[in-house]
Structure formats: C-alpha cells, structure tokens
C-alpha positions as CSV (number, residue, x, y, z in Angstrom):
1,M,-14.8,-8.5,-19.8
2,S,-13.5,-11.5,-17.9
3,T,-14.6,-12.2,-15.0
4,Q,-11.9,-13.4,-12.7
5,K,-10.9,-10.5,-10.4
6,V,-7.5,-8.5,-10.9
7,A,-5.3,-7.0,-8.1
8,L,-2.9,-4.5,-9.5
9,I,0.0,-3.5,-6.2
10,T,2.8,-1.6,-6.4
11,G,6.1,-2.2,-4.1
12,A,5.4,-6.1,-5.0
13,S,8.2,-7.2,-5.2
14,Q,9.1,-8.2,-1.7
15,G,8.1,-8.2,2.2
16,I,4.3,-7.1,2.2
17,G,4.4,-6.5,-0.7
18,A,5.5,-9.9,-2.3
19,G,3.0,-11.1,0.5
20,L,-0.1,-9.2,-1.0
21,V,0.8,-11.0,-4.2
22,A,0.1,-14.1,-2.7
23,G,-2.6,-13.8,-0.4
24,F,-4.7,-12.4,-3.9
25,R,-3.6,-15.3,-5.9
26,Q,-5.3,-17.6,-2.9
27,Q,-8.4,-15.1,-3.2
28,G,-8.3,-16.2,-7.2
29,F,-7.2,-12.9,-8.1
30,A,-5.0,-12.4,-11.1
31,V,-2.5,-10.2,-10.1
32,V,-0.7,-7.4,-11.9
33,A,2.4,-7.1,-9.7
34,T,5.1,-3.6,-10.5
35,S,8.1,-2.8,-8.3
36,R,11.5,-1.8,-9.8
37,S,13.6,-4.8,-9.0
38,I,10.1,-7.3,-10.0
39,Q,11.3,-10.5,-11.8
40,P,8.7,-12.4,-14.5
41,S,7.0,-15.1,-12.7
42,G,6.2,-18.1,-13.3
43,D,1.9,-18.1,-12.7
44,A,0.2,-17.5,-15.6
45,N,-2.5,-15.1,-13.3
46,V,0.6,-12.9,-12.1
47,L,1.8,-10.5,-14.9
48,A,5.1,-8.7,-13.6
49,V,5.9,-5.4,-14.8
50,A,8.9,-3.5,-13.9
51,G,9.6,0.2,-13.1
52,D,9.6,3.3,-10.2
53,I,6.3,3.9,-9.9
54,A,6.7,7.2,-9.2
55,D,7.2,8.2,-12.7
56,P,3.9,8.7,-14.9
57,D,4.9,6.2,-17.6
58,T,4.9,3.2,-15.2
59,A,1.7,3.9,-14.1
60,K,0.3,3.8,-17.6
61,R,2.3,0.9,-18.3
62,V,1.5,-0.7,-15.9
63,V,-2.4,-0.4,-16.2
64,A,-2.5,-0.2,-20.2
65,A,-0.5,-4.4,-19.2
66,A,-4.1,-5.0,-16.6
67,R,-6.2,-3.5,-19.1
68,E,-4.6,-5.8,-22.0
69,R,-4.2,-8.9,-20.1
70,F,-7.0,-9.4,-17.9
71,G,-9.4,-6.6,-19.4
72,R,-10.0,-5.3,-15.3
73,I,-8.8,-3.8,-12.5
74,D,-11.0,-4.4,-9.1
75,T,-8.4,-3.5,-5.9
76,L,-5.7,-1.3,-6.6
77,V,-3.2,-1.8,-3.3
78,N,-0.7,2.0,-3.0
79,N,2.3,-0.3,-1.1
80,A,4.8,0.9,-2.2
81,G,6.8,3.2,-0.1
82,I,10.2,4.2,1.6
83,F,10.6,5.4,5.0
84,V,13.7,7.1,6.0
85,A,14.0,8.2,9.4
86,K,16.5,11.5,10.6
87,P,16.6,13.9,12.4
88,F,14.0,16.7,11.2
89,T,16.2,19.3,10.9
90,E,18.5,16.4,8.8
91,Y,16.5,15.8,5.9
92,T,18.1,16.3,2.9
93,A,16.5,17.7,-0.9
94,D,16.7,14.5,-2.0
95,D,15.6,12.5,0.8
96,F,12.1,14.5,0.8
97,A,12.4,14.4,-3.5
98,A,12.7,10.7,-3.2
99,V,9.7,10.2,-0.2
100,M,7.3,12.5,-2.0
101,A,8.3,10.9,-5.1
102,T,7.6,7.0,-4.4
103,N,4.8,7.5,-1.4
104,V,2.7,10.2,-2.9
105,A,3.0,10.8,-6.6
106,G,3.1,7.4,-6.9
107,F,0.0,7.3,-5.2
108,F,-1.8,9.7,-7.6
109,H,-0.6,8.4,-11.4
110,V,-1.4,4.1,-11.0
111,S,-4.6,5.9,-8.9
112,Q,-6.0,8.6,-11.3
113,L,-5.6,5.9,-14.2
114,A,-7.2,2.9,-11.5
115,A,-9.9,4.7,-10.9
116,A,-10.7,6.2,-14.0
117,Q,-11.0,2.1,-14.8
118,M,-12.7,1.3,-12.3
119,L,-15.5,3.9,-13.3
120,T,-15.8,2.0,-16.7
121,Q,-16.9,-1.0,-14.5
122,G,-19.0,0.9,-11.7
123,S,-17.3,-1.3,-8.7
124,G,-13.3,-0.9,-7.2
125,H,-11.5,-0.6,-4.5
126,I,-8.4,1.5,-3.9
127,V,-6.6,1.0,-0.3
128,N,-3.5,2.8,0.4
129,I,-0.7,1.3,3.2
130,T,-0.2,4.1,5.2
131,T,1.2,4.2,8.9
132,T,0.6,4.1,12.1
133,L,3.5,7.3,12.6
134,V,0.9,9.4,11.1
135,E,-1.5,9.3,14.2
136,Q,0.6,8.1,17.1
137,P,4.4,9.1,16.5
138,V,7.6,7.5,18.3
139,A,9.9,9.2,20.8
140,G,13.2,8.3,19.5
141,V,11.9,7.5,16.0
142,P,12.0,10.6,13.9
143,A,9.8,9.9,10.7
144,A,8.7,13.4,9.5
145,L,9.1,13.2,6.0
146,A,7.0,9.7,6.5
147,S,4.1,10.9,8.1
148,L,3.7,13.7,5.9
149,S,3.6,11.6,2.6
150,K,1.5,9.3,4.6
151,G,-0.8,11.4,6.0
152,G,-1.6,12.3,3.1
153,L,-2.4,9.2,1.8
154,D,-4.5,8.6,4.7
155,A,-6.2,12.0,4.1
156,V,-6.9,11.5,0.6
157,V,-9.1,7.7,1.8
158,R,-11.7,10.0,3.1
159,S,-11.6,12.7,0.6
160,L,-11.8,9.6,-2.7
161,A,-14.8,7.7,0.0
162,I,-16.8,10.6,-0.7
163,E,-16.0,10.9,-3.7
164,Y,-16.6,7.8,-5.2
165,A,-19.0,6.4,-2.6
166,G,-21.8,6.7,-5.5
167,K,-19.8,5.2,-8.4
168,G,-19.1,1.8,-6.9
169,I,-15.5,2.5,-6.1
170,R,-14.3,2.2,-1.8
171,V,-11.3,3.7,-0.4
172,N,-9.5,2.4,2.5
173,A,-6.5,1.9,3.8
174,V,-4.3,-0.4,6.5
175,S,-2.2,1.5,9.0
176,P,0.5,-0.8,9.9
177,G,3.1,-0.9,13.4
178,I,6.2,-2.1,12.6
179,I,6.3,-5.3,10.2
180,K,8.8,-8.3,10.6
181,T,10.6,-7.5,6.6
182,P,13.6,-7.7,5.2
183,M,14.2,-4.5,6.0
184,H,14.7,-4.9,9.7
185,A,18.1,-6.5,10.1
186,P,17.3,-9.6,13.0
187,E,19.5,-8.5,15.8
188,T,16.9,-4.6,16.3
189,Y,13.8,-7.4,16.4
190,E,14.3,-7.0,20.5
191,F,14.2,-2.9,20.2
192,L,11.3,-2.4,17.3
193,S,8.9,-5.6,19.7
194,A,9.2,-2.7,22.5
195,L,7.5,-0.1,20.0
196,H,4.3,-2.4,20.6
197,P,2.3,-2.3,23.3
198,V,1.8,-6.2,22.6
199,G,5.1,-6.4,23.1
200,H,5.9,-7.7,19.5
201,M,5.9,-7.1,15.8
202,G,3.8,-8.0,13.3
203,S,4.3,-10.2,10.6
204,I,3.4,-9.7,6.8
205,Q,0.4,-11.9,6.9
206,D,-1.2,-9.7,10.1
207,I,-1.4,-6.8,7.1
208,V,-2.6,-9.6,4.1
209,D,-4.8,-10.2,6.2
210,A,-6.3,-6.8,6.8
211,V,-6.2,-6.1,3.1
212,L,-8.2,-9.0,2.2
213,Y,-10.8,-8.0,5.1
214,L,-10.8,-4.8,3.5
215,D,-11.3,-6.0,0.0
216,G,-13.8,-7.7,0.8
217,A,-16.2,-5.8,3.4
218,G,-18.4,-4.2,0.6
219,F,-20.0,-1.4,3.5
220,V,-16.3,-0.6,5.0
221,T,-15.3,2.7,2.7
222,G,-12.9,5.9,4.6
223,E,-11.4,3.3,6.5
224,T,-8.0,3.5,8.2
225,L,-8.0,-0.2,9.5
226,H,-4.8,-0.3,12.1
227,V,-2.7,-3.3,12.4
228,D,-0.3,-2.4,14.9
229,G,-0.6,-3.9,17.8
230,G,-2.1,-0.9,20.2
231,Q,0.5,1.7,18.8
232,H,-2.4,4.1,17.8
233,A,-4.2,3.8,21.3
234,G,-2.2,5.7,22.7
235,R,1.1,6.2,25.1
236,W,2.2,3.3,27.0
C-alpha cells in the first residue's frame, strides 16, 4: 500500500469541489475527483472519474478506481449536492427525487464503500458538506428540501463518529453559509451578502481551509464546523 495519502472528492468539477481538489493536492495528497461533468486531469496525482454519484455503480467505480490507482482512501469529502429553493408546496416529485438522490443517496453509497476501505486500513476521515440552513433557516429563502436532505447528512455525522470512534475513522461536517461560486450571479451578491451577520459571502477558500483543518485535527470527530459568517448564531 502506498504511503501517499489519498482524498476522494465528490462534486469536484467546479466551485468548492474544484477548490478542494487543489487544496488537497497542495497538502501532498493524491486525489480521486468525481462529478458528472469532470474532465481528465493532466496531473498524474489527480484521477478524474465521471459519473452521477447518486448512482450506486458510480460509487463502486470511484472507490474501485481509488484502490486500483492509489491503493487506499484516507479522506472522503461528500461535497456533491444540489439546492432547489421553492416554497414547500411548490416542490414537485421530480424536485424531491433529484435532491434526495444527489444529497442523500450520493452520500450513502460512496461513504459505505469508502468506510469499508478505511476499516481495512484502520484509519480514515469522512467529511460531509452540509448547509447552515439546517439549523438556521433564513426568512425569504425557502429551502425545505435542503434542510431535509442536508439535515440527514448533519445527523449521520454524529452517528458514524460514535460507531467508528474506536476503529480509527473520524467523521465530521462543514456547514457553509452562502459561498461565492459560479452558481451565484454577480447581481445577486449584494442581497446574498446581507444574509450574513458579517455582511459578506464566504469564499471557496474559506470552505477548503475548514475541511483541511478538520482533516488534520485528529482529536476532532462528530463535529459540525460552521463557516457561515455567523448565520448559525441566531437572528440578526
């Protein structure tokens, strides 16, 4: 087995996911990066695997590719997710199916397989990217499906942290506020910035730094680290 550490990152083609790939590479990790639209990398230490992470077959291919190329998985970052903001009664069955497939099934299948690999190694770390809306809904931002799906990812962090605490595997989460990524048009920045007590949106690097902190914090497990400009602290 190689001694180089390996990170597996979902939703890795753009935004936070692409930032995470760069961040882990800067730390010397090899990276297995997956998303539906990801392109091959020119970096020999980045293996791109295209596919929908909600599909169990994609999860199998990604984990198998990590084992075959690098021989191990040290960190899994469940970053893939979709967000649909609608009044609760206007969500469709397709909205529900899409959000639950990516946000919940996309976590479940790859995490199960990655955890099995980590158990054979006697070590590993799983990080879920959730949302501060789980704990602090924002008036004017209807997001029940985000709370339903990402709330499950937040809860399972503590469940798995306890289940695997004695087996060398840590499980944590990062709970972002609104991050300045390509999914947000520049004309929305002023409105979105005002949704944070600190008065501005977060950066991709803010989330990367939080994930890397947790990855190096060997005494931290079962933690949800809020990186949300103070949103979780309450009303303002």
